[in-house]
N, CA, C and O atoms as a MOPAC input file, in Angstrom:
PM7 MOZYME 1SCF
protein

 N     99.94000 1   126.12200 1    -7.93900 1
 C     99.03100 1   124.92300 1    -9.21300 1
 C     97.72200 1   124.09600 1    -7.69600 1
 O     96.65800 1   123.48100 1    -7.63700 1
 N     98.37800 1   124.44600 1    -7.12100 1
 C     98.41200 1   123.76300 1    -5.65800 1
 C     96.99800 1   124.49000 1    -4.96000 1
 O     95.93200 1   123.88900 1    -4.82300 1
 N     97.09400 1   125.04300 1    -4.80400 1
 C     95.89300 1   126.68800 1    -4.76200 1
 C     94.15300 1   126.83500 1    -5.69300 1
 O     93.07200 1   127.41500 1    -5.59700 1
 N     94.87700 1   125.87900 1    -6.54200 1
 C     94.04700 1   126.14700 1    -7.75400 1
 C     93.14300 1   124.57200 1    -8.06100 1
 O     92.20400 1   124.52000 1    -8.85500 1
 N     93.58100 1   123.51800 1    -7.36700 1
 C     93.46200 1   122.59200 1    -7.53700 1
 C     92.31100 1   122.57900 1    -6.42200 1
 O     91.13900 1   122.30500 1    -6.67800 1
 N     92.64800 1   122.81000 1    -5.54100 1
 C     92.30800 1   123.30800 1    -4.46600 1
 C     90.80900 1   124.03100 1    -3.61000 1
 O     90.09000 1   123.97800 1    -2.61200 1
 N     91.08000 1   124.73500 1    -4.98800 1
 C     89.69900 1   126.08200 1    -5.01700 1
 C     89.15300 1   125.17800 1    -5.99300 1
 O     87.93800 1   125.35500 1    -5.90800 1
 N     89.40400 1   124.19100 1    -6.98900 1
 C     88.42500 1   123.68400 1    -8.21500 1
 C     87.93900 1   122.42700 1    -7.70900 1
 O     87.32600 1   121.63400 1    -8.42400 1
 N     88.35000 1   122.10300 1    -5.76700 1
 C     87.55500 1   120.73000 1    -5.70500 1
 C     86.40100 1   120.83200 1    -4.46600 1
 O     85.32100 1   120.27500 1    -4.27000 1
 N     87.44300 1   122.14300 1    -3.51600 1
 C     86.08200 1   122.96000 1    -3.09900 1
 C     85.05100 1   123.01800 1    -3.07100 1
 O     84.49400 1   122.30900 1    -2.23300 1
 N     84.10500 1   123.98900 1    -4.06800 1
 C     83.26300 1   124.18000 1    -4.74600 1
 C     82.48500 1   122.70300 1    -5.42400 1
 O     81.29800 1   122.38100 1    -5.36600 1
 N     83.72000 1   121.93800 1    -6.10400 1
 C     82.37700 1   121.00700 1    -5.99900 1
 C     81.76400 1   119.98300 1    -4.83500 1
 O     80.75400 1   119.31300 1    -5.05200 1
 N     82.58300 1   119.93400 1    -3.41700 1
 C     82.13400 1   119.59400 1    -2.34600 1
 C     81.59700 1   120.49100 1    -1.64100 1
 O     81.48900 1   120.71000 1    -0.43500 1
 N     81.39100 1   120.80300 1    -2.24000 1
 C     80.01300 1   122.16000 1    -1.08300 1
 C     79.09600 1   121.65600 1    -2.55900 1
 O     78.09900 1   120.98400 1    -2.29300 1
 N     79.24100 1   121.80800 1    -3.41000 1
 C     77.94300 1   121.83200 1    -4.52400 1
 C     77.33800 1   120.22100 1    -3.73700 1
 O     76.20000 1   120.21500 1    -3.26900 1
 N     78.23300 1   118.90900 1    -3.66500 1
 C     77.33000 1   117.82300 1    -3.63700 1
 C     76.39200 1   117.70500 1    -2.51800 1
 O     75.42300 1   116.94600 1    -2.47800 1
 N     76.92300 1   118.85600 1    -1.25100 1
 C     76.36800 1   118.40600 1     0.30300 1
 C     75.10900 1   119.28900 1    -0.62400 1
 O     74.10600 1   118.72800 1    -1.06400 1
 N     75.41400 1   120.79100 1    -0.80200 1
 C     74.24200 1   121.52100 1    -1.65800 1
 C     72.86200 1   120.23500 1    -2.19100 1
 O     71.69600 1   120.03800 1    -1.84700 1
 N     73.75300 1   119.64600 1    -3.11500 1
 C     72.38800 1   118.49400 1    -3.55000 1
 C     72.42100 1   117.60800 1    -2.93500 1
 O     71.29900 1   117.10200 1    -2.96000 1
 N     73.18800 1   116.95900 1    -2.23900 1
 C     72.52800 1   115.71600 1    -1.22400 1
 C     71.49200 1   116.74600 1     0.13700 1
 O     70.69400 1   116.32300 1     0.97400 1
 N     71.90300 1   117.99800 1    -0.11400 1
 C     70.47300 1   118.26500 1     0.67700 1
 C     69.27300 1   118.41800 1    -0.12700 1
 O     68.36100 1   118.47300 1     0.69900 1
 N     68.80400 1   118.51100 1    -1.24000 1
 C     68.36400 1   119.05100 1    -2.32300 1
 C     67.50500 1   117.39100 1    -2.38000 1
 O     66.38600 1   116.89500 1    -2.24500 1
 N     68.39200 1   117.16100 1    -2.56500 1
 C     67.61200 1   115.87400 1    -2.84400 1
 C     66.94300 1   115.37200 1    -0.98200 1
 O     66.05400 1   114.52200 1    -1.02800 1
 N     67.29200 1   115.79600 1     0.29900 1
 C     66.44100 1   114.66900 1     1.14800 1
 C     65.67400 1   115.75600 1     1.21300 1
 O     64.54400 1   115.30000 1     1.04400 1
 N     65.57600 1   116.95400 1     1.35800 1
 C     64.75100 1   117.77800 1     1.75600 1
 C     63.13500 1   117.35500 1     0.32600 1
 O     61.95700 1   117.33200 1     0.68400 1
 N     63.63300 1   117.07200 1    -1.27100 1
 C     63.22600 1   116.62100 1    -2.22100 1
 C     61.49300 1   115.25600 1    -1.49800 1
 O     60.26300 1   115.23200 1    -1.54000 1
 N     63.13700 1   114.07500 1    -0.73000 1
 C     62.29000 1   112.83600 1    -0.50400 1
 C     61.46300 1   112.55100 1     0.02100 1
 O     60.58100 1   111.72900 1    -0.22800 1
 N     61.71800 1   113.51200 1     1.22100 1
 C     61.01400 1   113.87600 1     2.42600 1
 C     60.16500 1   114.38800 1     2.05300 1
 O     59.15600 1   113.79900 1     2.44100 1
 N     59.80800 1   115.68700 1     1.14400 1
 C     58.76600 1   116.07100 1     1.56900 1
 C     57.92500 1   115.12100 1     0.07500 1
 O     56.70100 1   115.04200 1     0.17600 1
 N     58.43000 1   114.60100 1    -0.93300 1
 C     58.10000 1   113.72800 1    -1.28700 1
 C     56.75000 1   112.20500 1    -0.91300 1
 O     55.76700 1   111.59600 1    -1.33700 1
 N     58.11200 1   112.38900 1     0.59200 1
 C     57.15000 1   111.05600 1     0.95300 1
 C     56.39200 1   111.19800 1     2.18800 1
 O     56.28000 1   110.28200 1     3.00200 1
 N     55.65000 1   112.85100 1     2.37900 1
 C     55.01500 1   113.97000 1     3.37000 1
 C     53.77600 1   113.53800 1     2.80300 1
 O     52.92300 1   113.05400 1     3.54700 1
 N     53.46100 1   113.72000 1     0.90100 1
 C     53.05000 1   114.09300 1     0.31400 1
 C     52.10000 1   112.11100 1    -0.25500 1
 O     50.96500 1   111.72100 1    -0.52900 1
 N     53.35600 1   111.56700 1    -0.15400 1
 C     52.76400 1   110.78600 1    -0.54300 1
 C     51.84300 1   109.29100 1     0.91900 1
 O     51.65300 1   108.07500 1     0.90600 1
 N     51.62100 1   110.23100 1     1.72100 1
 C     51.69600 1   109.72100 1     3.20400 1
 C     50.58400 1   110.17600 1     3.44000 1
 O     49.85400 1   109.51100 1     4.17400 1
 N     49.90200 1   111.96700 1     2.67500 1
 C     48.91200 1   112.65400 1     3.19400 1
 C     47.69000 1   112.59900 1     2.30300 1
 O     46.50000 1   112.80800 1     2.53700 1
 N     48.77500 1   112.03200 1     0.50500 1
 C     47.57400 1   111.24000 1    -0.09500 1
 C     47.02100 1   110.25500 1     0.86800 1
 O     46.04300 1   110.52900 1     1.56400 1
 N     47.45200 1   109.45000 1     0.90300 1
 C     47.42000 1   107.76900 1     1.84400 1
 C     45.81500 1   108.07300 1     3.24300 1
 O     44.76000 1   107.54200 1     3.59000 1
 N     46.88500 1   109.55000 1     3.63000 1
 C     45.31600 1   109.94500 1     4.53900 1
 C     44.24000 1   110.20100 1     3.91300 1
 O     43.23800 1   110.01300 1     4.60300 1
 N     44.06700 1   110.52500 1     2.96900 1
 C     43.17000 1   111.13400 1     2.75400 1
 C     42.23500 1   110.35100 1     2.25800 1
 O     41.08100 1   110.33200 1     2.68800 1
 N     42.92100 1   109.21900 1     0.74100 1
 C     41.81700 1   108.32200 1     0.24500 1
 C     41.05500 1   107.37500 1     2.05200 1
 O     39.85900 1   107.22700 1     2.30400 1
 N     41.91900 1   107.05000 1     2.70300 1
 C     41.01200 1   106.44400 1     3.50200 1
 C     40.12500 1   107.67600 1     4.29400 1
 O     38.99300 1   107.33800 1     4.64100 1
 N     40.46100 1   108.79500 1     4.54500 1
 C     39.32200 1   109.83500 1     5.29600 1
 C     38.63000 1   109.43800 1     4.37400 1
 O     37.64600 1   108.92200 1     4.90500 1
 N     38.47500 1   109.29900 1     2.33400 1
 C     36.79400 1   109.20700 1     1.95100 1
 C     36.50800 1   107.93100 1     2.17800 1
 O     35.43600 1   107.78000 1     2.76300 1
 N     37.37400 1   106.48600 1     1.79800 1
 C     36.55900 1   105.98900 1     2.95400 1
 C     35.48000 1   105.57400 1     4.06000 1
 O     34.45400 1   104.89400 1     4.04400 1
 N     36.25300 1   106.36600 1     5.12100 1
 C     35.77900 1   106.18500 1     6.46300 1
 C     34.21000 1   107.34100 1     5.48400 1
 O     33.14500 1   106.75700 1     5.68700 1
 N     34.04800 1   108.33300 1     4.82900 1
 C     33.55900 1   109.29600 1     4.74200 1
 C     31.80500 1   108.31200 1     4.39400 1
 O     30.70800 1   108.32300 1     4.95200 1
 N     32.47400 1   107.46800 1     3.02100 1
 C     31.98900 1   107.02800 1     2.38800 1
 C     31.24000 1   105.68500 1     3.24900 1
 O     30.67700 1   104.78800 1     2.62100 1
 N     31.32900 1   105.68900 1     4.89500 1
 C     30.94800 1   104.63700 1     5.12000 1
 C     30.68500 1   104.22700 1     6.33900 1
 O     30.52200 1   103.14300 1     6.89900 1
 N     30.67900 1   106.26600 1     6.86000 1
 C     30.26100 1   106.18500 1     8.00200 1
 C     28.41000 1   106.65600 1     8.28500 1
 O     27.92400 1   106.26400 1     7.22400 1
 N     27.70200 1   107.01300 1     8.78100 1
 C     26.19800 1   107.48800 1     9.27100 1
 C     27.59600 1   108.92700 1     9.08400 1
 O     28.77700 1   109.27400 1     9.03800 1
 N     25.42800 1   109.39700 1     9.02500 1
 C     25.62900 1   111.10200 1     8.69200 1
 C     26.21800 1   112.13700 1     9.98400 1
 O     26.53100 1   113.32500 1     9.91100 1
 N     26.24100 1   111.10800 1    11.30600 1
 C     26.57300 1   111.94000 1    12.65000 1
 C     28.16000 1   111.99800 1    12.68700 1
 O     28.58700 1   112.88000 1    13.43100 1
 N     29.25400 1   111.12900 1    11.94300 1
 C     30.96100 1   110.75500 1    12.01800 1
 C     30.64000 1   111.83100 1    10.53100 1
 O     31.71000 1   111.60500 1     9.96600 1
 N     30.00400 1   112.67000 1     9.70800 1
 C     30.26600 1   113.37000 1     8.62900 1
 C     31.34300 1   114.97500 1     9.14600 1
 O     32.35800 1   115.24300 1     8.50300 1
 N     30.88100 1   115.86100 1    10.35500 1
 C     31.48200 1   116.10600 1    10.88100 1
 C     32.58400 1   115.50800 1    11.05200 1
 O     33.41700 1   115.47300 1    10.14600 1
 N     32.76000 1   115.01300 1    12.07600 1
 C     34.59400 1   114.45100 1    12.27500 1
 C     35.40100 1   114.36300 1    11.55700 1
 O     36.60800 1   114.59200 1    11.63200 1
 N     34.43200 1   113.82600 1    10.37900 1
 C     35.40800 1   113.46300 1     8.35500 1
 C     36.12100 1   114.84400 1     8.09500 1
 O     37.29100 1   115.20400 1     7.96100 1
 N     35.10000 1   115.34800 1     8.08600 1
 C     35.49400 1   116.69300 1     7.97400 1
 C     36.64900 1   117.37800 1     7.88700 1
 O     37.37800 1   117.96100 1     7.08400 1
 N     36.43400 1   116.81200 1    10.06600 1
 C     37.78500 1   118.40800 1    10.56000 1
 C     38.79900 1   117.30000 1    10.47500 1
 O     39.95700 1   117.37900 1    10.88700 1
 N     38.37800 1   116.51200 1    10.03800 1
 C     40.07900 1   115.21500 1    10.01900 1
 C     40.29600 1   115.58200 1     8.97700 1
 O     41.49200 1   115.48800 1     8.70000 1
 N     39.27400 1   116.25400 1     7.69000 1
 C     39.89100 1   117.15200 1     6.07200 1
 C     41.04200 1   117.79100 1     6.46600 1
 O     42.18800 1   117.70300 1     6.02600 1
 N     40.59200 1   118.42100 1     7.32500 1
 C     40.61600 1   119.92000 1     7.25700 1
 C     42.03800 1   119.75500 1     7.97100 1
 O     42.99500 1   120.51300 1     7.81900 1
 N     42.00300 1   118.95300 1     8.54100 1
 C     43.45000 1   118.89100 1     9.72300 1
 C     44.20300 1   118.06000 1     8.74800 1
 O     45.41600 1   118.19600 1     8.90200 1
 N     43.83700 1   117.15600 1     7.69000 1
 C     44.92700 1   116.94700 1     7.55600 1
 C     45.92700 1   117.26000 1     5.58200 1
 O     46.97000 1   116.92700 1     5.02100 1
 N     44.59600 1   118.13100 1     5.28300 1
 C     45.35800 1   119.34900 1     4.59800 1
 C     45.88100 1   120.25800 1     5.07700 1
 O     46.69800 1   120.87000 1     4.38800 1
 N     45.66600 1   120.59700 1     6.14400 1
 C     46.43500 1   122.09300 1     7.24300 1
 C     47.60600 1   121.43200 1     7.04100 1
 O     48.60400 1   121.96500 1     6.55700 1
 N     47.50300 1   119.80800 1     7.53600 1
 C     48.70900 1   119.47600 1     7.42000 1
 C     50.02600 1   119.63500 1     5.82600 1
 O     51.13600 1   120.03100 1     5.47200 1
 N     49.19400 1   119.19500 1     5.55000 1
 C     50.39000 1   118.90900 1     3.86100 1
 C     50.36300 1   120.26200 1     3.86700 1
 O     51.57100 1   120.39300 1     4.06400 1
 N     50.04800 1   121.14100 1     3.82200 1
 C     50.48600 1   122.37600 1     3.78300 1
 C     51.47900 1   123.61100 1     4.71800 1
 O     52.01700 1   124.71300 1     4.61300 1
 N     51.28900 1   122.72000 1     5.45900 1
 C     52.61300 1   123.40100 1     6.55900 1
 C     53.20000 1   122.15800 1     6.26200 1
 O     54.28000 1   122.20500 1     6.85000 1
 N     53.13000 1   121.26300 1     5.79000 1
 C     54.71200 1   120.55300 1     5.75900 1
 C     55.05400 1   121.11800 1     4.34500 1
 O     56.25900 1   121.05500 1     4.10200 1
 N     54.41500 1   121.56500 1     3.52100 1
 C     55.31600 1   122.34900 1     2.46600 1
 C     55.79000 1   123.33000 1     2.22800 1
 O     56.64000 1   123.57500 1     1.37200 1
 N     55.09200 1   124.29300 1     3.26300 1
 C     55.69200 1   125.21300 1     3.59700 1
 C     56.43100 1   125.17400 1     4.20200 1
 O     57.07800 1   126.19000 1     4.45800 1
 N     56.77700 1   123.71300 1     4.86500 1
 C     57.40700 1   123.94900 1     5.77100 1
 C     59.33400 1   123.59500 1     5.61000 1
 O     60.37700 1   123.93500 1     6.16800 1
 N     58.67000 1   122.30200 1     3.95200 1
 C     60.08900 1   121.88000 1     3.34600 1
 C     60.34800 1   123.67300 1     1.90400 1
 O     61.50100 1   124.10100 1     1.86600 1
 N     59.65500 1   124.15900 1     1.29900 1
 C     59.51300 1   124.99600 1     1.19500 1
 C     60.65100 1   125.50200 1     1.99900 1
 O     61.32700 1   124.48800 1     1.83000 1
 N     61.37100 1   126.21100 1     2.69900 1
 C     61.08000 1   127.30200 1     3.40800 1
 C     63.02000 1   126.81700 1     3.64000 1
 O     63.97700 1   127.55500 1     3.40600 1
 N     63.06100 1   125.16100 1     4.23200 1
 C     64.05800 1   123.81700 1     3.71100 1
 C     64.59600 1   124.37600 1     2.75500 1
 O     65.58700 1   125.08800 1     2.59700 1
 N     64.15300 1   124.14000 1     2.40400 1
 C     65.01900 1   124.42400 1     0.49300 1
 C     65.17300 1   125.54600 1     0.24900 1
 O     65.81400 1   125.73400 1    -0.78600 1
 N     64.66300 1   126.93400 1     1.08000 1
 C     65.55700 1   128.31300 1     0.88900 1
 C     66.53700 1   128.44400 1     2.23600 1
 O     67.54400 1   128.89800 1     1.69300 1
 N     66.76100 1   128.37000 1     3.17200 1
 C     67.31000 1   127.65900 1     3.95700 1
 C     68.73400 1   127.09600 1     3.01100 1
 O     69.58300 1   127.87800 1     2.58300 1
 N     68.78300 1   125.26700 1     2.75700 1
 C     70.65800 1   125.04400 1     2.40400 1
 C     70.59300 1   125.75700 1     0.66800 1
 O     71.61900 1   126.00600 1     0.03500 1
 N     69.47400 1   125.94300 1     0.23800 1
 C     70.50900 1   126.94700 1    -0.95300 1
 C     70.80500 1   128.70000 1    -0.15400 1
 O     70.81500 1   129.68400 1    -0.89300 1
 N     70.93400 1   128.79100 1     0.75600 1
 C     70.89200 1   130.23100 1     1.43700 1
 C     72.21200 1   129.29900 1     2.18100 1
 O     73.10600 1   129.57200 1     1.38000 1
 N     72.73700 1   128.55300 1     3.01900 1
 C     73.63300 1   128.20700 1     3.42800 1
 C     74.78400 1   127.50000 1     2.62800 1
 O     75.93900 1   127.31700 1     3.01300 1
 N     74.09000 1   127.06300 1     1.16100 1
 C     74.85000 1   126.49600 1     0.17200 1
 C     75.82200 1   128.28000 1     0.05900 1
 O     76.65500 1   128.64800 1     0.88700 1
 N     75.49400 1   128.87600 1    -0.85900 1
 C     76.03600 1   129.77900 1    -1.43000 1
 C     76.84100 1   130.87700 1    -0.12200 1
 O     77.89400 1   131.45000 1    -0.39700 1
 N     76.28000 1   131.01600 1     1.04700 1
 C     77.29100 1   131.66200 1     2.38400 1
 C     78.64000 1   130.71900 1     2.48200 1
 O     79.76300 1   131.13700 1     2.76400 1
 N     78.24700 1   129.21600 1     2.15900 1
 C     79.71100 1   128.43400 1     2.06500 1
 C     80.52900 1   128.30600 1     0.60300 1
 O     81.64000 1   127.78000 1     0.54300 1
 N     79.90500 1   128.80000 1    -0.44600 1
 C     80.68200 1   128.90200 1    -1.94000 1
 C     81.41000 1   130.38000 1    -1.65200 1
 O     82.61900 1   130.43400 1    -1.42900 1
 N     80.69300 1   131.39800 1    -1.67300 1
 C     81.49700 1   132.64700 1    -1.11200 1
 C     81.93400 1   132.44000 1    -0.07600 1
 O     80.92100 1   132.87200 1     0.47400 1
 N     82.73300 1   132.07500 1     0.98900 1
 C     83.46300 1   131.43400 1     1.76000 1
 C     85.17900 1   130.67500 1     1.40500 1
 O     86.34600 1   130.90900 1     1.72100 1
 N     84.41500 1   129.66400 1     0.56000 1
 C     85.46400 1   128.73700 1     0.25600 1
 C     86.16000 1   129.47700 1    -0.94900 1
 O     87.28400 1   129.08900 1    -1.26800 1
 N     85.54400 1   130.57000 1    -1.67700 1
 C     86.07500 1   131.19300 1    -2.72500 1
 C     87.53600 1   132.49000 1    -2.10000 1
 O     88.68700 1   132.75500 1    -2.44700 1
 N     86.01300 1   133.21800 1    -0.44500 1
 C     87.26500 1   133.61700 1    -0.36000 1
 C     88.31900 1   133.25800 1     0.59900 1
 O     89.33600 1   133.92800 1     0.77800 1
 N     88.04400 1   132.24100 1     1.16500 1
 C     89.80000 1   131.66700 1     2.20300 1
 C     89.66100 1   130.14500 1     1.66100 1
 O     89.30600 1   129.55900 1     2.68400 1
 N     89.72600 1   129.32900 1     0.79900 1
 C     89.98900 1   128.37200 1     0.34200 1
 C     90.80600 1   127.65500 1     1.02600 1
 O     90.34900 1   126.61900 1     1.50800 1
 N     92.16200 1   127.97400 1     1.25200 1
 C     93.46900 1   126.60300 1     1.38800 1
 C     92.36500 1   126.79400 1     3.70300 1
 O     91.85200 1   125.80800 1     4.23000 1
 N     92.38500 1   128.33800 1     4.44900 1
 C     91.53700 1   128.04100 1     5.35800 1
 C     90.28300 1   127.04700 1     5.21000 1
 O     90.10300 1   126.33600 1     6.19900 1
 N     89.39900 1   126.87900 1     4.16100 1
 C     88.46100 1   126.19100 1     4.21000 1
 C     89.15000 1   125.07000 1     3.84700 1
 O     88.61700 1   124.29700 1     4.64200 1
 N     89.52800 1   124.74500 1     3.55700 1
 C     90.45500 1   123.00000 1     3.02200 1
 C     90.36900 1   122.03900 1     4.45600 1
 O     89.82800 1   121.00700 1     4.85300 1
 N     91.69800 1   123.60400 1     5.15700 1
 C     92.17600 1   123.28400 1     6.25300 1
 C     90.74800 1   122.63100 1     7.09300 1
 O     90.91900 1   121.41400 1     7.16500 1
 N     89.35400 1   123.04500 1     7.77300 1
 C     88.52900 1   122.83600 1     8.11800 1
 C     87.46900 1   121.99500 1     7.77700 1
 O     86.55200 1   121.59400 1     8.49300 1
 N     87.75000 1   121.72800 1     6.34800 1
 C     87.22700 1   120.22600 1     5.82100 1
 C     87.94300 1   119.10000 1     6.32900 1
 O     87.20100 1   118.26900 1     6.85300 1
 N     89.43400 1   118.75700 1     6.33600 1
 C     89.97200 1   117.69900 1     6.33300 1
 C     90.72900 1   117.89800 1     8.08300 1
 O     91.84800 1   117.52300 1     8.43200 1
 N     89.54600 1   118.68900 1     9.03000 1
 C     89.88100 1   118.76100 1    10.22100 1
 C     88.27200 1   118.36600 1    11.15500 1
 O     88.12000 1   118.01300 1    12.32400 1
 N     87.32100 1   118.59600 1    10.12000 1
 C     86.31100 1   118.02800 1    10.11700 1
 C     86.38600 1   116.14400 1     9.86800 1
 O     86.17800 1   115.25000 1    10.68800 1
 N     86.73100 1   116.07500 1     8.54100 1
 C     86.84900 1   114.38400 1     8.38200 1
 C     87.73900 1   113.80800 1     9.41000 1
 O     87.38500 1   113.08100 1    10.33800 1
 N     88.79200 1   114.16800 1     9.17200 1
 C     89.40100 1   113.37600 1    10.55400 1
 C     88.73600 1   113.20000 1    12.31300 1
 O     88.64900 1   112.27600 1    13.12200 1
 N     88.44400 1   114.36400 1    12.28800 1
 C     87.07400 1   114.38500 1    13.81300 1
 C     85.83800 1   113.15300 1    13.52700 1
 O     85.45000 1   112.15700 1    14.13700 1
 N     85.55000 1   113.70800 1    12.49500 1
 C     84.28500 1   112.31900 1    12.15100 1
 C     84.99000 1   110.74400 1    12.27000 1
 O     84.88800 1   109.88200 1    13.14300 1
 N     85.99200 1   110.80000 1    10.56900 1
 C     86.84700 1   109.45600 1    11.42100 1
 C     86.75400 1   108.59000 1    13.01500 1
 O     86.18500 1   107.55500 1    13.36200 1
 N     87.59000 1   109.56700 1    13.71100 1
 C     87.45600 1   109.30700 1    15.26600 1
 C     86.25200 1   109.29400 1    15.66000 1
 O     86.25900 1   108.12000 1    16.03300 1
 N     85.41100 1   109.57700 1    15.84200 1
 C     84.60900 1   109.29500 1    15.80100 1
 C     83.88000 1   107.68700 1    15.57500 1
 O     83.44100 1   106.97500 1    16.47800 1
 N     83.89800 1   107.45400 1    14.47700 1
 C     83.46700 1   106.09600 1    13.77800 1
 C     84.48600 1   105.19300 1    13.69300 1
 O     84.45800 1   104.22700 1    12.93000 1
 N     85.91600 1   105.60700 1    14.86800 1
 C     87.01600 1   103.90700 1    14.74000 1
 C     86.17600 1   104.08400 1    16.23800 1
 O     85.31900 1   103.22900 1    16.46400 1
 N     86.32200 1   104.81500 1    16.93500 1
 C     85.46500 1   104.96500 1    18.42000 1
 C     83.89700 1   103.76100 1    18.50200 1
 O     83.81700 1   102.69500 1    19.11200 1
 N     82.72200 1   104.52800 1    17.55700 1
 C     81.96200 1   103.64100 1    17.05700 1
 C     82.16000 1   102.27400 1    17.45800 1
 O     81.70400 1   101.58800 1    18.37200 1
 N     83.04600 1   102.05200 1    16.42300 1
 C     83.47500 1   100.51500 1    15.50300 1
 C     83.96400 1    99.96000 1    17.24300 1
 O     83.26800 1    99.12700 1    17.82400 1
 N     85.16100 1   100.53100 1    17.86600 1
 C     85.72200 1    99.68800 1    18.69800 1
 C     84.66000 1    99.58300 1    19.46100 1
 O     84.84400 1    98.44600 1    19.89400 1
 N     83.37000 1   100.05800 1    20.09300 1
 C     82.46800 1    99.77200 1    21.40500 1
 C     81.58300 1    98.93700 1    20.79000 1
 O     80.75500 1    98.46700 1    21.57000 1
 N     81.46300 1    98.53800 1    19.47100 1
 C     80.40300 1    98.02500 1    18.92200 1
 C     81.52800 1    96.42100 1    18.93500 1
 O     81.30800 1    95.31600 1    18.43800 1
 N     82.48800 1    96.83400 1    19.56700 1
 C     82.57800 1    95.28100 1    19.67500 1
 C     82.89800 1    94.15400 1    20.32700 1
 O     82.69400 1    93.05900 1    19.80300 1

């Protein structure tokens, strides 16, 4: 009876962690997109106001911004894929070793609580 409860709770914890990681990656990608869109707008404003000798610099800045945006999107995609792979691996491990998985999670939680307790005491 307890093994079934442990087995059903462990995947929920893994699913929750995976969902949190996916949301964080998505949020980071949105923030990066927003920042680059703002940069794109500023570059366009500068281009409109600049004299012809600054036109080349604005074009290079735009190219760098575009390249940075593409790099950020690719990195975000890779992170998302890695998170999914880790999630799948964790799910397989939890299914194969449910008791050991719960013990590892409990030990990790106890360690984190100990660290939090020490940090709380040192902050006083």
